[in-house]
All heavy atoms as an XYZ file, in Angstrom:
811
protein
N       0.800    -14.953      3.984
C       0.844    -13.623      3.401
C       2.155    -13.438      2.652
O       3.159    -14.051      2.968
C       0.742    -12.547      4.493
O       1.811    -12.713      5.405
C      -0.583    -12.629      5.221
N       2.095    -12.579      1.670
C       3.257    -12.342      0.837
C       4.197    -11.314      1.424
O       4.030    -10.876      2.557
N       5.186    -10.943      0.646
C       6.146     -9.961      1.132
C       5.490     -8.603      1.338
O       4.461     -8.302      0.760
C       7.188     -9.905      0.024
C       6.556    -10.497     -1.161
C       5.464    -11.402     -0.684
N       6.100     -7.809      2.159
C       5.587     -6.488      2.492
C       6.158     -5.457      1.532
O       7.361     -5.257      1.477
C       5.982     -6.137      3.927
S       5.690     -4.429      4.355
N       5.318     -4.827      0.752
C       5.727     -3.712     -0.085
C       4.676     -2.640      0.065
O       3.547     -2.825     -0.363
C       5.860     -4.112     -1.568
C       6.213     -2.897     -2.414
C       6.904     -5.183     -1.743
N       5.030     -1.527      0.706
C       4.058     -0.448      0.795
C       3.697      0.033     -0.605
O       4.347     -0.322     -1.579
C       4.788      0.644      1.558
C       5.933     -0.018      2.204
C       6.256     -1.222      1.388
N       2.732      0.857     -0.682
C       2.190      1.311     -1.957
C       3.285      1.488     -3.005
O       4.112      2.389     -2.928
C       1.409      2.603     -1.754
C       0.736      3.086     -3.000
C      -0.220      2.304     -3.626
C       1.063      4.303     -3.547
C      -0.830      2.742     -4.775
C       0.445      4.756     -4.697
C      -0.494      3.972     -5.306
O      -1.104      4.388     -6.450
N       3.289      0.613     -4.000
C       4.365      0.575     -4.999
C       4.368      1.812     -5.880
O       5.394      2.190     -6.442
C       4.276     -0.730     -5.837
C       5.566     -0.977     -6.623
C       3.083     -0.689     -6.771
C       6.703     -1.422     -5.777
N       3.216      2.502     -5.962
C       3.143      3.711     -6.766
C       4.111      4.780     -6.303
O       4.648      5.541     -7.120
N       4.342      4.857     -5.010
C       5.307      5.840     -4.480
C       6.701      5.552     -5.018
O       7.434      6.469     -5.403
C       5.330      5.793     -2.963
S       3.800      6.326     -2.203
N       7.070      4.288     -5.057
C       8.393      3.920     -5.549
C       8.509      4.174     -7.046
O       9.544      4.631     -7.534
C       8.694      2.453     -5.235
C       8.847      2.200     -3.757
C       7.847      1.561     -3.044
C       9.976      2.619     -3.086
C       7.987      1.346     -1.685
C      10.123      2.402     -1.729
C       9.119      1.769     -1.038
O       9.261      1.558      0.309
N       7.436      3.871     -7.775
C       7.465      4.114     -9.214
C       7.581      5.605     -9.517
O       8.295      6.010    -10.442
C       6.216      3.528     -9.877
C       6.097      2.009     -9.824
C       4.776      1.559    -10.424
C       7.265      1.350    -10.531
N       6.893      6.424     -8.725
C       6.992      7.871     -8.894
C       8.417      8.344     -8.636
O       8.966      9.158     -9.394
C       6.018      8.588     -7.942
O       4.690      8.139     -8.214
C       6.089     10.094     -8.105
N       9.013      7.825     -7.572
C      10.403      8.192     -7.260
C      11.347      7.791     -8.394
O      12.200      8.581     -8.815
C      10.869      7.536     -5.961
C      10.197      8.119     -4.730
O       9.556      9.191     -4.849
O      10.296      7.491     -3.660
N      11.186      6.569     -8.888
C      12.063      6.098     -9.964
C      11.851      6.911    -11.245
O      12.812      7.209    -11.965
C      11.834      4.605    -10.227
C      12.359      3.673     -9.145
C      11.888      2.250     -9.396
C      13.868      3.739     -9.057
N      10.609      7.280    -11.536
C      10.331      8.094    -12.720
C      10.974      9.476    -12.582
O      11.569     10.000    -13.529
C       8.817      8.234    -12.917
C       8.419      9.057    -14.113
C       8.821      8.427    -15.434
O       8.922      7.189    -15.502
O       9.047      9.182    -16.395
N      10.862     10.065    -11.392
C      11.478     11.375    -11.157
C      12.991     11.291    -11.303
O      13.625     12.150    -11.928
C      11.099     11.889     -9.766
C      11.697     13.212     -9.431
C      11.192     14.377     -9.982
C      12.786     13.296     -8.575
C      11.759     15.613     -9.684
C      13.357     14.516     -8.271
C      12.845     15.679     -8.832
N      13.584     10.244    -10.743
C      15.036     10.073    -10.822
C      15.467      9.875    -12.270
O      16.482     10.418    -12.714
C      15.490      8.885     -9.938
C      15.265      9.216     -8.462
C      16.947      8.529    -10.199
C      15.379      8.019     -7.542
N      14.684      9.116    -13.040
C      15.075      8.825    -14.421
C      15.014     10.063    -15.309
O      15.601     10.076    -16.397
C      14.214      7.711    -15.011
O      12.910      8.185    -15.242
N      14.331     11.111    -14.852
C      14.285     12.339    -15.648
C      15.569     13.156    -15.505
O      15.787     14.101    -16.258
C      13.079     13.188    -15.247
O      13.230     13.674    -13.927
N      16.419     12.792    -14.551
C      17.696     13.502    -14.408
C      18.694     12.923    -15.413
O      18.555     11.789    -15.869
C      18.221     13.379    -12.975
O      18.519     12.047    -12.667
N      19.714     13.694    -15.768
C      20.668     13.208    -16.781
C      21.507     12.031    -16.272
O      21.932     12.016    -15.127
C      21.562     14.432    -17.057
C      21.394     15.310    -15.872
C      20.031     15.033    -15.299
N      21.716     11.065    -17.153
C      22.521      9.892    -16.795
C      24.013     10.224    -16.862
O      24.829      9.599    -16.206
C      22.223      8.734    -17.726
C      20.780      8.310    -17.676
N      20.323      7.193    -18.304
C      19.685      8.848    -17.093
C      19.019      7.055    -18.112
N      18.618      8.056    -17.388
N      24.324     11.202    -17.709
C      25.717     11.613    -17.867
C      25.791     13.119    -17.665
O      24.845     13.849    -17.949
C      26.245     11.266    -19.259
C      26.302      9.779    -19.509
C      25.255      9.132    -20.141
C      27.402      9.038    -19.097
C      25.302      7.767    -20.361
C      27.451      7.671    -19.313
C      26.398      7.041    -19.948
O      26.455      5.706    -20.154
N      26.905     13.583    -17.169
C      27.133     15.010    -16.978
C      28.238     15.462    -17.921
O      29.245     14.765    -18.100
C      27.540     15.297    -15.529
C      26.529     14.903    -14.443
C      27.116     15.157    -13.066
C      25.238     15.674    -14.614
N      28.042     16.599    -18.538
C      29.063     17.141    -19.451
C      30.092     17.940    -18.658
O      29.764     18.678    -17.737
C      28.418     18.048    -20.489
O      27.573     17.306    -21.313
N      31.332     17.768    -19.016
C      32.425     18.473    -18.364
C      33.199     19.252    -19.444
O      33.316     18.803    -20.577
C      33.358     17.472    -17.651
C      34.508     18.182    -16.964
C      32.583     16.645    -16.653
N      33.721     20.395    -19.084
C      34.526     21.213    -20.005
C      33.757     21.556    -21.280
O      34.150     21.198    -22.384
C      35.849     20.524    -20.373
C      36.742     20.331    -19.171
O      36.647     21.085    -18.204
N      37.592     19.323    -19.215
N      32.628     22.214    -21.117
C      31.830     22.697    -22.250
C      31.415     21.571    -23.193
O      31.391     21.724    -24.401
C      32.583     23.773    -23.036
O      32.948     24.837    -22.198
N      31.114     20.417    -22.659
C      30.588     19.318    -23.469
C      31.633     18.467    -24.139
O      31.304     17.603    -24.942
N      32.911     18.680    -23.846
C      33.960     17.863    -24.465
C      33.946     16.433    -23.942
O      34.192     15.486    -24.687
C      35.346     18.466    -24.209
C      35.538     19.789    -24.924
O      34.791     20.035    -25.889
O      36.418     20.553    -24.501
N      33.653     16.278    -22.646
C      33.730     14.967    -22.011
C      32.457     14.715    -21.213
O      31.965     15.600    -20.523
C      34.929     14.893    -21.050
O      36.108     15.306    -21.735
C      35.107     13.503    -20.504
N      31.912     13.522    -21.339
C      30.760     13.127    -20.523
C      31.236     12.170    -19.435
O      32.025     11.263    -19.709
C      29.700     12.422    -21.369
C      28.965     13.380    -22.293
O      29.016     14.595    -22.027
O      28.357     12.912    -23.266
N      30.754     12.410    -18.216
C      31.074     11.511    -17.113
C      29.775     10.947    -16.557
O      28.701     11.532    -16.726
C      31.885     12.219    -16.005
C      31.107     13.413    -15.440
C      33.236     12.661    -16.523
C      31.762     14.043    -14.231
N      29.885      9.814    -15.928
C      28.702      9.145    -15.362
C      28.187      9.941    -14.181
O      28.953     10.376    -13.325
C      29.061      7.710    -14.931
C      29.447      6.872    -16.143
C      27.893      7.072    -14.201
C      29.974      5.502    -15.800
N      26.882     10.118    -14.111
C      26.231     10.823    -13.005
C      26.002      9.816    -11.876
O      25.003      9.099    -11.861
C      24.916     11.439    -13.476
C      24.220     12.232    -12.400
O      24.638     12.241    -11.251
N      23.142     12.902    -12.790
N      26.931      9.733    -10.933
C      26.828      8.743     -9.863
C      25.703      9.059     -8.891
O      25.187      8.167     -8.229
C      28.163      8.595     -9.131
C      29.140      7.747     -9.895
C      30.174      8.332    -10.607
C      29.006      6.372     -9.914
C      31.060      7.548    -11.323
C      29.882      5.581    -10.628
C      30.916      6.177    -11.346
N      25.309     10.314     -8.802
C      24.179     10.658     -7.941
C      22.909     10.010     -8.488
O      22.088      9.498     -7.736
C      24.003     12.170     -7.843
C      22.886     12.563     -6.894
C      22.697     14.064     -6.787
O      23.260     14.819     -7.561
N      21.910     14.478     -5.822
N      22.754      9.992     -9.801
C      21.623      9.337    -10.458
C      21.584      7.849    -10.100
O      20.553      7.315     -9.687
C      21.747      9.530    -11.974
C      20.847      8.669    -12.798
C      19.510      8.992    -12.977
C      21.327      7.522    -13.408
C      18.681      8.200    -13.739
C      20.505      6.728    -14.169
C      19.173      7.066    -14.338
N      22.719      7.190    -10.221
C      22.803      5.760     -9.939
C      22.553      5.486     -8.457
O      21.859      4.539     -8.088
C      24.174      5.206    -10.388
C      24.289      5.315    -11.910
C      24.369      3.769     -9.925
C      25.659      5.045    -12.453
N      23.091      6.336     -7.591
C      22.911      6.175     -6.149
C      21.446      6.319     -5.756
O      20.929      5.535     -4.951
C      23.763      7.204     -5.385
O      25.127      7.043     -5.764
C      23.633      7.018     -3.888
N      20.760      7.299     -6.319
C      19.341      7.491     -5.998
C      18.503      6.289     -6.445
O      17.623      5.825     -5.723
C      18.817      8.779     -6.639
C      19.335     10.080     -6.035
C      18.897     11.267     -6.885
C      18.860     10.244     -4.606
N      18.785      5.780     -7.644
C      18.073      4.583     -8.114
C      18.327      3.410     -7.176
O      17.408      2.674     -6.814
C      18.523      4.208     -9.523
C      17.877      4.998    -10.608
C      18.243      4.437    -11.971
O      19.352      3.946    -12.194
N      17.304      4.530    -12.886
N      19.579      3.230     -6.802
C      19.941      2.129     -5.915
C      19.199      2.229     -4.584
O      18.707      1.228     -4.071
C      21.456      2.122     -5.676
C      21.866      1.246     -4.520
C      21.854     -0.142     -4.654
C      22.221      1.789     -3.296
C      22.205     -0.951     -3.581
C      22.573      0.990     -2.235
C      22.561     -0.384     -2.376
O      22.903     -1.182     -1.328
N      19.109      3.434     -4.024
C      18.453      3.600     -2.728
C      16.971      3.212     -2.786
O      16.447      2.573     -1.867
C      18.621      5.036     -2.235
C      20.031      5.337     -1.781
C      20.253      6.813     -1.467
O      19.327      7.633     -1.671
O      21.369      7.139     -1.025
N      16.296      3.573     -3.857
C      14.874      3.219     -3.988
C      14.723      1.701     -4.134
O      13.903      1.076     -3.457
C      14.232      3.953     -5.190
C      12.824      3.440     -5.451
C      14.218      5.454     -4.948
N      15.526      1.100     -4.984
C      15.434     -0.353     -5.200
C      15.839     -1.110     -3.939
O      15.204     -2.107     -3.572
C      16.293     -0.760     -6.416
C      15.674     -0.151     -7.690
C      16.397     -2.271     -6.539
C      16.529     -0.247     -8.905
N      16.859     -0.630     -3.233
C      17.273     -1.262     -1.971
C      16.152     -1.210     -0.937
O      15.900     -2.181     -0.219
C      18.524     -0.581     -1.418
C      19.031     -1.257     -0.137
C      20.046     -0.441      0.580
N      19.384      0.808      0.983
C      20.009      1.925      1.298
N      21.304      1.992      1.254
N      19.336      2.989      1.643
N      15.431     -0.082     -0.888
C      14.324      0.055      0.060
C      13.234     -0.969     -0.239
O      12.697     -1.608      0.671
C      13.767      1.482     -0.004
C      12.837      1.795      1.147
O      13.011      1.213      2.242
O      11.930      2.629      0.958
N      12.912     -1.166     -1.510
C      11.909     -2.177     -1.890
C      12.386     -3.569     -1.491
O      11.645     -4.346     -0.886
C      11.628     -2.121     -3.409
C      10.949     -0.800     -3.775
C      10.770     -3.297     -3.840
C      10.837     -0.556     -5.258
N      13.629     -3.899     -1.816
C      14.155     -5.229     -1.487
C      14.216     -5.456      0.016
O      13.932     -6.557      0.492
C      15.541     -5.413     -2.099
C      15.518     -5.600     -3.591
C      16.900     -5.775     -4.181
O      17.899     -5.393     -3.522
O      16.982     -6.291     -5.305
N      14.563     -4.434      0.772
C      14.613     -4.561      2.228
C      13.243     -4.913      2.775
O      13.098     -5.799      3.628
C      15.113     -3.253      2.873
O      16.417     -2.979      2.387
C      15.147     -3.358      4.385
N      12.223     -4.238      2.291
C      10.860     -4.516      2.760
C      10.382     -5.898      2.318
O       9.662     -6.570      3.042
C       9.921     -3.422      2.291
C      10.153     -2.124      3.050
C       9.189     -1.056      2.628
C       9.289      0.180      3.475
N      10.554      0.844      3.501
N      10.783     -6.331      1.132
C      10.377     -7.656      0.655
C      11.053     -8.774      1.438
O      10.510     -9.867      1.553
C      10.701     -7.818     -0.826
C       9.770     -7.051     -1.724
C      10.109     -7.247     -3.183
O      11.244     -7.511     -3.548
N       9.098     -7.108     -4.024
N      12.228     -8.526      1.977
C      12.966     -9.566      2.687
C      12.647     -9.634      4.176
O      13.192    -10.473      4.884
C      14.473     -9.372      2.497
C      14.886     -9.637      1.075
O      14.291    -10.451      0.387
N      15.898     -8.932      0.620
N      11.781     -8.751      4.643
C      11.388     -8.816      6.058
C      10.556    -10.063      6.297
O       9.891    -10.565      5.390
C      10.551     -7.589      6.423
C      11.361     -6.343      6.576
C      10.509     -5.231      7.100
N      11.315     -4.024      7.187
C      10.814     -2.822      7.296
N       9.520     -2.649      7.335
N      11.603     -1.780      7.362
N      10.565    -10.535      7.535
C       9.722    -11.695      7.825
C       8.248    -11.354      7.619
O       7.836    -10.205      7.762
C       9.997    -11.991      9.300
C      11.063    -11.067      9.739
C      11.329    -10.082      8.664
N       7.507    -12.354      7.278
C       6.075    -12.163      7.071
C       5.394    -11.825      8.391
O       5.889    -12.145      9.457
C       5.462    -13.425      6.478
C       6.027    -13.770      5.125
C       5.456    -15.060      4.626
C       6.088    -15.429      3.294
N       5.639    -16.696      2.806
N       4.260    -11.176      8.269
C       3.492    -10.867      9.466
C       2.996    -12.162     10.102
O       2.569    -13.077      9.413
C       2.295     -9.985      9.130
C       2.682     -8.611      8.671
C       2.507     -8.223      7.356
C       3.223     -7.690      9.555
C       2.857     -6.960      6.936
C       3.580     -6.429      9.152
C       3.395     -6.067      7.840
O       3.744     -4.813      7.426
N       3.032    -12.223     11.384
C       2.578    -13.408     12.101
C       1.353    -13.013     12.924
O       1.447    -12.717     14.104
C       3.698    -13.946     12.998
C       3.339    -15.284     13.574
O       2.426    -15.940     13.104
N       4.050    -15.694     14.601
N       0.197    -13.008     12.266
C      -1.030    -12.613     12.943
C      -1.574    -13.771     13.773
O      -1.560    -14.925     13.349
C      -2.101    -12.189     11.937
C      -1.764    -10.912     11.229
C      -1.478    -10.910      9.878
C      -1.727     -9.714     11.905
C      -1.177     -9.744      9.221
C      -1.421     -8.530     11.260
C      -1.150     -8.546      9.911
N      -2.066    -13.439     14.942
C      -2.699    -14.421     15.806
C      -4.152    -14.595     15.356
O      -4.888    -13.614     15.258
C      -2.654    -13.932     17.263
C      -3.370    -14.793     18.298
C      -2.653    -16.140     18.425
C      -3.390    -14.076     19.625
N      -4.521    -15.799     15.034
C      -5.894    -16.057     14.620
C      -6.779    -16.225     15.850
O      -6.464    -16.995     16.755
C      -5.980    -17.315     13.755
C      -5.368    -17.194     12.360
C      -5.471    -18.536     11.637
C      -6.047    -16.111     11.565
N      -7.881    -15.495     15.863
C      -8.862    -15.605     16.937
C     -10.055    -16.350     16.362
O     -10.735    -15.843     15.457
C      -9.265    -14.209     17.448
C      -8.011    -13.476     17.945
C     -10.325    -14.308     18.534
C      -8.232    -12.025     18.275
N     -10.312    -17.573     16.820
C     -11.338    -18.411     16.204
C     -12.712    -17.737     16.115
O     -13.418    -17.894     15.113
C     -11.389    -19.652     17.104
C     -10.073    -19.677     17.791
C      -9.638    -18.262     17.925
N     -13.098    -16.997     17.138
C     -14.414    -16.352     17.124
C     -14.517    -15.332     15.991
O     -15.526    -15.256     15.293
C     -14.706    -15.661     18.467
C     -14.833    -16.605     19.641
C     -13.487    -16.999     20.250
O     -12.444    -16.441     19.850
O     -13.489    -17.895     21.117
N     -13.463    -14.554     15.815
C     -13.479    -13.559     14.740
C     -13.399    -14.215     13.367
O     -14.047    -13.777     12.420
C     -12.333    -12.561     14.916
C     -12.458    -11.590     16.075
C     -11.221    -10.712     16.171
C     -13.705    -10.739     15.943
N     -12.601    -15.263     13.262
C     -12.493    -15.986     12.001
C     -13.859    -16.527     11.604
O     -14.281    -16.396     10.450
C     -11.482    -17.138     12.123
O     -10.231    -16.598     12.553
C     -11.311    -17.869     10.817
N     -14.565    -17.125     12.550
C     -15.904    -17.657     12.287
C     -16.857    -16.529     11.882
O     -17.624    -16.664     10.929
C     -16.434    -18.388     13.522
C     -17.808    -18.922     13.333
N     -18.049    -20.069     12.620
C     -19.015    -18.449     13.739
C     -19.355    -20.289     12.601
N     -19.960    -19.310     13.277
N     -16.791    -15.422     12.605
C     -17.671    -14.288     12.312
C     -17.459    -13.783     10.888
O     -18.417    -13.596     10.132
C     -17.418    -13.156     13.312
C     -18.183    -11.857     13.066
C     -19.657    -12.051     13.378
C     -17.603    -10.743     13.898
N     -16.212    -13.566     10.506
C     -15.939    -13.046      9.169
C     -16.227    -14.055      8.064
O     -16.602    -13.677      6.954
C     -14.493    -12.557      9.066
C     -14.256    -11.274      9.806
C     -13.276    -11.202     10.778
C     -15.006    -10.146      9.538
C     -13.056    -10.030     11.464
C     -14.795     -8.957     10.213
C     -13.818     -8.895     11.182
N     -16.065    -15.326      8.345
C     -16.360    -16.345      7.343
C     -17.860    -16.559      7.141
O     -18.265    -17.160      6.144
C     -15.703    -17.675      7.714
C     -14.219    -17.654      7.471
O     -13.717    -16.911      6.640
N     -13.495    -18.471      8.214
N     -18.682    -16.099      8.086
C     -20.125    -16.330      7.999
C     -20.926    -15.036      7.956
O     -22.071    -14.993      8.387
C     -20.583    -17.206      9.184
C     -20.013    -18.581      9.129
N     -18.808    -18.905      9.706
C     -20.453    -19.708      8.541
C     -18.537    -20.169      9.490
N     -19.515    -20.695      8.773
N     -20.330    -13.976      7.446
C     -21.053    -12.710      7.315
C     -22.124    -12.824      6.240
O     -21.910    -13.462      5.212
C     -20.091    -11.579      6.941
C     -19.207    -11.042      8.047
C     -18.248    -10.011      7.466
C     -20.024    -10.414      9.149
N     -23.247    -12.195      6.482
C     -24.291    -12.128      5.477
C     -24.100    -10.838      4.693
O     -24.048     -9.756      5.263
C     -25.682    -12.123      6.138
O     -25.804    -13.297      6.926
C     -26.772    -12.073      5.112
N     -23.979    -10.988      3.405
C     -23.765     -9.824      2.554
C     -25.086     -9.471      1.892
O     -25.735    -10.316      1.281
C     -22.692    -10.126      1.491
C     -21.377    -10.475      2.187
C     -22.525     -8.950      0.545
C     -20.307    -10.966      1.259
N     -25.474     -8.212      2.038
C     -26.705     -7.747      1.401
C     -26.362     -6.601      0.459
O     -25.369     -5.899      0.637
C     -27.762     -7.304      2.430
C     -27.273     -6.111      3.253
C     -28.160     -8.443      3.343
C     -28.340     -5.505      4.131
N     -27.201     -6.443     -0.545
C     -26.959     -5.395     -1.525
C     -27.419     -4.051     -0.971
O     -28.171     -3.978      0.004
C     -27.702     -5.695     -2.824
O     -29.098     -5.595     -2.597
N     -27.008     -3.003     -1.624
C     -27.415     -1.664     -1.223
C     -28.925     -1.512     -1.383
O     -29.585     -0.888     -0.559
C     -26.677     -0.613     -2.053
C     -26.897      0.836     -1.684
C     -26.518      1.090     -0.233
C     -26.107      1.745     -2.600
N     -29.476     -2.125     -2.410
C     -30.928     -2.071     -2.631
C     -31.667     -2.724     -1.461
O     -32.653     -2.200     -0.955
C     -31.286     -2.774     -3.936
C     -32.784     -2.749     -4.233
C     -33.114     -3.401     -5.537
N     -32.536     -2.592     -6.594
C     -32.237     -3.040     -7.791
N     -32.459     -4.302     -8.089
N     -31.723     -2.263     -8.696
N     -31.170     -3.878     -1.005
C     -31.794     -4.538      0.146
C     -31.669     -3.688      1.400
O     -32.605     -3.591      2.190
C     -31.147     -5.900      0.397
C     -31.443     -6.930     -0.659
C     -30.642     -8.198     -0.442
O     -29.416     -8.098     -0.226
O     -31.256     -9.275     -0.493
N     -30.539     -3.055      1.568
C     -30.334     -2.214      2.731
C     -31.283     -1.024      2.715
O     -31.885     -0.688      3.731
C     -28.880     -1.726      2.776
C     -28.484     -0.862      3.960
C     -28.625     -1.653      5.256
C     -27.077     -0.354      3.795
N     -31.461     -0.413      1.554
C     -32.358      0.740      1.449
C     -33.818      0.348      1.601
O     -34.636      1.149      2.010
C     -32.146      1.444      0.112
C     -30.858      2.213      0.049
C     -30.717      2.911     -1.278
C     -29.425      3.723     -1.326
N     -29.269      4.399     -2.609
N     -34.147     -0.895      1.270
C     -35.543     -1.317      1.324
C     -36.002     -1.711      2.728
O     -37.187     -1.944      2.939
C     -35.781     -2.495      0.373
O     -35.137     -3.650      0.869
N     -35.086     -1.764      3.671
C     -35.506     -2.104      5.031
C     -36.304     -0.957      5.619
O     -36.111      0.202      5.275
C     -34.291     -2.394      5.947
O     -33.487     -1.242      6.005
C     -33.491     -3.577      5.450
N     -37.222     -1.268      6.504
C     -38.081     -0.256      7.111
C     -37.471      0.334      8.373
O     -38.080      1.186      9.003
C     -39.451     -0.868      7.457
C     -40.221     -1.231      6.193
O     -39.995     -0.569      5.165
O     -41.050     -2.151      6.238
N     -36.292     -0.120      8.739
C     -35.674      0.370      9.963
C     -35.240      1.824      9.788
O     -34.577      2.178      8.813
C     -34.445     -0.468     10.333
C     -34.827     -1.888     10.685
O     -35.967     -2.097     11.141
O     -33.984     -2.783     10.489
N     -35.604      2.634     10.718
C     -35.140      4.011     10.712
C     -33.834      4.083     11.488
O     -33.441      3.127     12.163
C     -36.175      4.950     11.368
O     -36.318      4.574     12.736
C     -37.513      4.890     10.650
N     -33.177      5.203     11.408
C     -31.917      5.366     12.121
C     -32.125      5.206     13.617
O     -31.314      4.601     14.303
C     -31.325      6.744     11.805
C     -29.945      6.941     12.359
C     -29.342      8.276     11.948
O     -29.809      8.877     10.976
O     -28.402      8.699     12.634
N     -33.251      5.725     14.133
C     -33.527      5.604     15.569
C     -33.698      4.143     15.970
O     -33.259      3.728     17.037
C     -34.782      6.399     15.944
C     -34.633      7.897     15.818
C     -34.818      8.392     14.377
O     -35.453      7.673     13.572
O     -34.309      9.469     14.066
N     -34.367      3.347     15.112
C     -34.530      1.917     15.402
C     -33.182      1.222     15.484
O     -32.946      0.383     16.353
C     -35.383      1.258     14.313
C     -36.820      1.728     14.319
O     -37.283      2.240     15.374
O     -37.478      1.604     13.270
N     -32.300      1.547     14.546
C     -30.989      0.903     14.539
C     -30.163      1.305     15.751
O     -29.469      0.479     16.333
C     -30.237      1.265     13.246
C     -30.850      0.709     11.958
C     -30.126      1.277     10.748
C     -30.826     -0.789     11.946
N     -30.254      2.571     16.168
C     -29.530      3.035     17.354
C     -30.051      2.338     18.595
O     -29.291      1.864     19.435
C     -29.609      4.569     17.476
C     -28.820      5.216     16.353
C     -29.088      5.031     18.833
C     -28.993      6.718     16.270
N     -31.367      2.232     18.726
C     -31.925      1.574     19.905
C     -31.592      0.083     19.915
O     -31.356     -0.499     20.966
C     -33.444      1.796     19.975
O     -34.078      1.131     18.907
N     -31.564     -0.532     18.716
C     -31.190     -1.941     18.620
C     -29.743     -2.122     19.067
O     -29.424     -3.058     19.790
C     -31.388     -2.434     17.188
C     -31.017     -3.877     16.906
C     -31.914     -4.812     17.716
C     -31.162     -4.176     15.436
N     -28.876     -1.214     18.668
C     -27.472     -1.289     19.032
C     -27.297     -1.135     20.532
O     -26.544     -1.847     21.173
C     -26.677     -0.214     18.292
C     -25.195     -0.282     18.534
C     -24.479      0.774     17.727
C     -22.986      0.696     17.987
N     -22.256      1.701     17.254
N     -28.020     -0.205     21.137
C     -27.933      0.014     22.585
C     -28.444     -1.185     23.382
O     -27.885     -1.526     24.395
C     -28.710      1.271     22.989
C     -28.028      2.557     22.575
C     -28.819      3.758     23.017
C     -28.150      5.043     22.582
N     -28.935      6.217     22.958
N     -29.496     -1.814     22.883
C     -30.061     -2.955     23.604
C     -29.163     -4.190     23.516
O     -29.217     -5.060     24.375
C     -31.454     -3.279     23.090
O     -31.381     -3.752     21.748
N     -28.338     -4.267     22.473
C     -27.476     -5.444     22.324
C     -26.207     -5.342     23.159
O     -25.504     -6.311     23.319
C     -27.114     -5.652     20.856
O     -26.306     -4.585     20.409
N     -25.885     -4.161     23.688
C     -24.663     -4.017     24.488
C     -24.931     -4.162     25.957
O     -25.918     -4.329     26.474
C     -24.015     -2.632     24.274
O     -24.960     -1.613     24.552
C     -23.466     -2.510     22.880
């Protein structure tokens, strides 16, 4: 498995919101512009959060052979095939109860 990055859209939204703030701040009625360090700090925090999650160790899932076999051999049917079956909901419920 690859690195862990939660939904990247959240980070992109944060970065877009941050980028809408001014990069420079005017001082003394616009005579002097200074760097907006809060802007830079906010960008850094979002990027650091992404990098932190990417550098975490990969998930170490325990493989269960029975489940692996089950998922590798599933029969996939179309919605049309599913709708064309004559089984009613009651039949399926009773079938489920009898199998447990």
